[in-house]
C-alpha positions in Angstrom: 22.2 7.8 78.5 23.7 7.7 75.0 26.6 9.5 73.3 27.4 9.5 69.7 30.4 7.6 68.3 30.3 8.6 64.7 32.3 6.7 62.1 33.5 9.8 60.2 35.1 7.9 57.4 32.2 5.5 56.8 30.5 5.5 53.4 26.9 6.6 53.1 25.2 3.3 53.8 27.6 2.4 56.6 26.9 5.7 58.3 23.2 5.0 58.0 23.7 1.7 59.6 26.3 2.7 62.3 25.8 6.4 63.0 25.0 7.2 66.6 24.8 3.7 67.9 27.5 3.5 70.6 26.0 3.4 74.1 27.6 4.8 77.2 26.2 3.3 80.3 26.2 5.6 83.3 25.8 4.0 86.7 26.3 4.9 90.3 29.2 3.6 92.4 29.2 -0.2 92.5 27.3 -1.6 95.5 30.3 -3.2 97.2 32.1 0.2 97.6 31.7 1.6 101.1 32.5 4.9 102.9 35.6 6.7 101.7 36.2 3.9 99.2 32.7 4.5 97.7 33.5 8.2 97.4 36.7 7.6 95.6 35.0 5.1 93.3 32.3 7.5 92.5 34.8 10.3 91.8 36.7 8.0 89.4 33.5 7.0 87.6 32.2 10.6 87.3 35.6 11.8 86.0 35.9 8.9 83.5 32.4 9.6 82.1 33.1 13.3 81.9 36.3 12.7 80.0 34.5 10.3 77.6 31.8 12.8 76.9 34.4 15.4 76.1 36.1 13.1 73.6 39.2 12.7 75.7 39.2 9.0 75.2 42.8 8.0 76.1 42.4 9.7 79.5 39.0 8.1 80.0 40.5 4.7 79.3 43.1 5.3 82.0 40.4 6.3 84.5 38.2 3.3 83.8 41.2 1.0 84.2 41.9 2.6 87.6 38.3 2.2 88.6 38.1 -1.4 87.5 41.3 -2.2 89.5 39.1 -1.3 92.6 35.8 -2.8 91.5 36.4 -5.3 88.6 32.8 -6.6 88.9 31.2 -3.5 87.5 29.8 -4.4 84.0 28.8 -0.8 83.4 32.3 0.6 83.9 33.7 -2.2 81.8 31.2 -1.5 79.0 32.1 2.2 79.1 35.8 1.3 78.9 35.0 -0.8 75.8 33.1 2.1 74.2 36.1 4.4 74.8 38.4 1.8 73.3 36.1 1.4 70.3 36.1 5.2 69.8 39.9 5.0 69.6 39.7 2.3 67.0 41.0 -0.4 69.3 38.1 -2.7 68.5 39.7 -6.0 69.4 40.3 -4.7 72.9 36.8 -3.4 73.0 35.4 -6.9 72.1 37.4 -8.3 75.0 36.0 -5.8 77.5 32.4 -6.1 76.3 32.6 -9.9 76.6 34.0 -9.5 80.1 31.2 -7.1 81.0 28.7 -9.7 80.0 30.5 -12.4 81.9 30.4 -10.2 85.0 26.7 -10.2 85.0 25.8 -7.4 82.5 22.2 -8.0 81.6 21.6 -4.6 79.8 20.9 -5.4 76.1 23.0 -2.3 75.3 26.1 -4.1 76.3 25.3 -7.0 74.1 24.4 -4.7 71.2 27.7 -2.9 71.6 29.5 -6.2 71.4 27.6 -7.1 68.3 28.5 -3.7 66.8 32.2 -4.1 67.6 32.2 -7.5 65.9 30.4 -5.9 62.9 33.0 -3.1 62.6 35.7 -5.7 62.6 34.0 -7.7 59.8 33.3 -10.7 62.1 29.7 -10.9 60.8 28.9 -14.4 62.0 29.8 -13.4 65.6 28.0 -10.1 65.2 24.9 -11.9 64.1 24.9 -14.2 67.1 25.0 -11.3 69.5 22.5 -9.1 67.6 20.0 -12.0 67.3 19.9 -12.2 71.1 19.3 -8.4 71.3 16.4 -8.7 68.8 15.0 -11.6 70.8 15.1 -9.5 74.0 14.0 -6.2 72.3 12.1 -6.9 69.1 11.6 -3.2 68.5 15.3 -2.4 68.5 15.7 -0.9 65.1 19.5 -0.7 64.9 19.9 -4.3 66.0 17.4 -5.5 63.4 19.0 -3.5 60.6 22.5 -4.7 61.4 21.4 -8.3 61.9 19.6 -8.2 58.5 22.8 -6.9 56.9 24.8 -9.7 58.5 22.2 -12.3 57.2 22.2 -10.8 53.7 26.0 -10.9 53.6 25.8 -14.6 54.5 23.4 -15.2 51.7 20.3 -15.6 53.8 17.9 -13.2 52.1 14.9 -14.8 53.6 16.1 -14.1 57.1 16.9 -10.5 56.2 13.4 -10.0 54.8 11.8 -11.3 58.0 13.8 -8.9 60.0 13.2 -5.8 57.9 9.6 -6.2 56.8 8.3 -5.1 60.3 10.4 -1.9 60.0 9.2 -1.2 56.5 5.6 -1.7 57.6 5.9 1.2 59.9 6.1 3.5 56.9 9.3 5.3 57.8 11.2 6.7 54.9 14.4 4.8 55.9 16.9 4.6 53.1 19.1 1.9 54.8 16.0 -0.3 55.4 14.7 0.2 51.8 18.0 -0.6 50.3 18.7 -3.8 52.3 15.1 -5.0 51.9 15.0 -4.3 48.2 18.3 -6.2 47.8 16.9 -9.1 49.8 13.7 -9.2 47.7 15.6 -9.3 44.5 17.9 -12.1 45.7 14.8 -14.1 46.7 13.3 -13.5 43.3 10.6 -11.0 44.3 11.5 -8.5 41.5 8.3 -6.5 41.8 8.7 -5.8 45.5 12.4 -5.0 44.9 11.5 -2.5 42.2 8.9 -0.8 44.4 11.6 -0.1 47.0 14.0 1.0 44.2 11.4 3.6 43.2 11.4 4.9 46.8 15.2 5.2 46.9 15.1 7.0 43.5 13.0 9.7 45.0 16.1 10.8 46.9 17.9 11.3 43.6 20.6 9.3 41.8 22.5 7.1 44.2 24.9 4.1 44.3 22.3 2.1 46.2 19.7 2.6 43.4 22.2 1.4 40.7 23.0 -1.7 42.8 19.3 -2.6 43.0 18.9 -2.0 39.3 22.1 -4.0 38.5 20.9 -6.9 40.7 17.5 -6.9 38.9 19.3 -6.9 35.5 21.5 -9.8 36.6 18.6 -11.9 37.7 17.0 -11.3 34.3 20.3 -12.4 32.7 20.7 -9.0 31.2 24.4 -9.0 32.0 25.5 -6.0 29.8 23.0 -3.8 31.5 23.8 -5.2 35.0 27.5 -4.5 34.5 26.7 -0.9 33.4 24.6 -0.3 36.5 27.1 -1.8 38.9 30.0 0.2 37.4 27.9 3.3 37.8 27.3 2.4 41.4 31.0 2.0 42.0 31.7 5.4 40.3 29.3 7.0 42.8 30.4 5.1 45.9 33.3 2.6 45.6 33.0 1.8 49.3 29.3 0.6 49.2 29.4 -2.8 50.8 29.2 -5.7 48.4 29.2 -3.7 45.2 32.5 -4.9 43.9 31.5 -8.6 44.6 28.3 -8.1 42.7 30.3 -6.8 39.7 32.7 -9.7 40.0 29.8 -12.1 39.8 28.5 -10.5 36.6 31.9 -10.6 35.1 32.3 -14.3 35.9 29.0 -14.9 34.2 30.2 -13.3 31.0 33.5 -15.1 31.1 35.7 -12.2 32.1 37.6 -14.1 34.8 40.5 -11.6 35.1 38.2 -8.7 35.6 36.1 -10.7 38.0 39.1 -11.6 40.2 40.1 -7.9 40.2 36.6 -7.0 41.4 36.6 -9.6 44.1 40.0 -8.4 45.3 38.7 -4.8 45.4 35.8 -6.0 47.7 38.1 -7.9 50.0 40.4 -4.9 50.3 37.4 -3.1 51.9 36.0 -6.1 53.7 38.2 -9.1 54.1 35.3 -11.2 55.4 33.0 -10.8 52.5 31.5 -14.2 51.8 30.7 -14.0 48.1 34.0 -12.4 47.2 36.0 -15.0 49.1 34.0 -17.9 47.7 34.2 -16.8 44.0 37.8 -15.6 44.2 38.7 -18.9 45.7 37.0 -20.7 42.8 39.0 -18.6 40.3 42.2 -19.2 42.1 41.5 -23.0 42.2 40.9 -22.9 38.4 44.3 -21.2 38.0 45.9 -23.9 40.2 46.8 -21.3 42.9 45.7 -23.8 45.5 47.1 -22.3 48.7 45.6 -18.9 48.0 42.3 -20.6 47.1 42.2 -22.4 50.4 42.8 -19.2 52.3 39.8 -17.7 50.5 37.6 -20.7 51.4 38.7 -20.6 55.0 37.7 -16.9 55.2 34.3 -17.7 53.6 33.7 -20.5 56.1 34.5 -18.0 58.9 31.9 -15.7 57.5 29.3 -18.4 57.0 30.2 -21.4 59.1 29.2 -24.7 57.6 28.3 -23.3 54.2 27.9 -26.4 52.0 28.9 -24.6 48.8 32.2 -23.7 50.4 32.8 -27.1 51.9 32.3 -28.6 48.4 35.0 -26.3 47.0 37.3 -27.3 49.9 36.8 -30.9 49.1 37.4 -30.4 45.4 40.6 -28.4 46.3 41.8 -31.1 48.6 41.4 -33.6 45.8 43.4 -31.3 43.4 46.1 -31.0 46.0 46.4 -34.8 46.3 44.7 -35.1 49.7 42.3 -37.9 48.7 41.6 -38.9 52.3 40.7 -35.3 53.3 38.6 -34.9 50.2 36.8 -38.1 50.9 35.8 -36.9 54.5 34.8 -33.4 53.3 32.7 -34.6 50.3 31.0 -37.4 52.1 29.8 -34.9 54.7 28.6 -32.6 51.9 26.4 -35.3 50.2 25.1 -36.5 53.5 23.9 -33.0 54.3 22.7 -32.3 50.7 22.1 -35.5 48.8 21.0 -33.7 45.6 24.3 -31.9 45.2 25.2 -33.2 41.8 28.8 -31.8 41.6 29.6 -33.2 45.0 28.7 -36.7 43.8 30.8 -36.2 40.7 33.8 -35.2 42.8 33.2 -38.0 45.3 33.1 -40.6 42.5 36.5 -39.3 41.4 37.9 -39.5 44.9 36.7 -43.2 45.2 38.3 -44.0 41.9 41.5 -42.5 43.0 41.4 -44.6 46.2 40.8 -47.7 44.0 37.3 -48.1 45.4 35.6 -48.7 42.1 32.2 -50.0 43.4 31.8 -46.8 45.5 32.9 -44.7 42.6 30.4 -46.3 40.3 27.6 -45.9 42.9 28.2 -42.1 43.1 28.5 -41.9 39.4 25.1 -43.5 39.0 23.6 -41.1 41.6 25.0 -38.1 39.8 23.6 -39.3 36.5 20.2 -40.0 38.0 20.1 -36.6 39.6 21.1 -35.0 36.3 18.2 -36.8 34.5 15.8 -35.7 37.2 16.9 -32.0 36.8 16.6 -32.3 33.0 13.1 -33.8 33.2 11.9 -31.1 35.6 13.5 -28.2 33.8 14.5 -28.9 30.2 17.6 -27.0 29.3 18.6 -26.5 33.0 22.2 -26.7 34.0 22.5 -29.4 36.7 23.7 -28.2 40.0 23.4 -24.5 39.5 20.1 -24.1 41.4 19.2 -21.9 44.3 22.4 -22.8 46.3 25.0 -21.7 43.8 28.1 -23.8 44.1 30.7 -21.3 43.0 31.5 -22.8 39.6 31.6 -20.6 36.5 30.4 -23.5 34.4 29.1 -26.9 35.4 31.8 -29.6 35.7 32.2 -31.5 32.6 32.9 -35.2 32.0 36.2 -35.6 33.8 39.0 -35.7 31.5 39.9 -32.9 34.0 43.3 -32.3 35.6 41.8 -33.9 38.8 41.7 -37.3 37.2 44.7 -39.6 37.7 46.1 -41.6 34.8 44.1 -44.7 34.2 41.3 -43.5 36.5 37.7 -44.1 35.2 36.0 -41.0 34.0 33.5 -39.2 36.3 30.0 -39.1 34.9 28.8 -36.4 32.4 26.1 -34.2 34.0 23.6 -34.8 31.2 22.1 -38.1 30.1 
């Protein structure tokens, strides 16, 4: 049986994603209770469920705790306690109880879904994605799990995975605004502008909306029409300043036109609403690193890695920052791991050459210098006029690194290679 746990203060899209998703599991007295004890256990459970349905959540929490003192093995009662805690906004406690319910043998996918939902509401999107993916594997038709998982994937920059999750929902033909928005955004980020615009048209049938302006702004940005993209995104913010990701999108456009102060302000606005936003943390960290605010930059990169563990573009930034902070040994370990994972990462070879020169390992520095130059020539021959390193996996830089007479180079250190032949 389900009860609604509305997020009354959620913005429109968030309500579309979260509204009515909390599940209350109602079970009979646990099997180990016997006789009078069983009767008392049943009474406690019935009373707790009744209090929860009435919205008397503090009292329900107390009843569930008394019940669990008697029968701690009940995953249903523990899950119901977690739902009550979530309703009170005590989400970290709810996460603990949901995890305990699963550890106690809870096999109902609703428990795992609620755990994923609690992680989602606390902006722990990587952990939310892990739980929601298991729900989708068990119940492929679970609409809410698919939509939330797609949102998590999109936030982590994996538009392809979001598309795979949402296309089956779109194929059913339901006029679902949340699905249309997320799928349209994913299409645009994957370069499928025509498909994205078709979904934009569907959203526009509902009238002017922040979601429509975000999709139009994204399409304009991809077409390098930055003035128009900025106008669309500013209009989206005027309509709904709490739409997830909209301030980060505006910040990226402002970075591309060289308005770094405005970009930093936009990224901070995003992080005030969602401290775990991956693009905002990555790009704000880059801007802070350029301003030599190294400790703040490292905090941003750590939050970005928490949102998207192992992200190579963030690890590159961490390595570059370690180098700037004088930690050559740390930078060496970080950047070597990056180029081993992605050998064509031009900027990482550039930075790694600088690290080796700083460590007085000229032969290794020269080797990575040559690799970077060869990669740059290959990029230029394939795409004349292309900017090396700014391909599909954006590195976070506002401009490609130049020949290093940069502040990262120590006195007397050989220059790192230019990125063009």
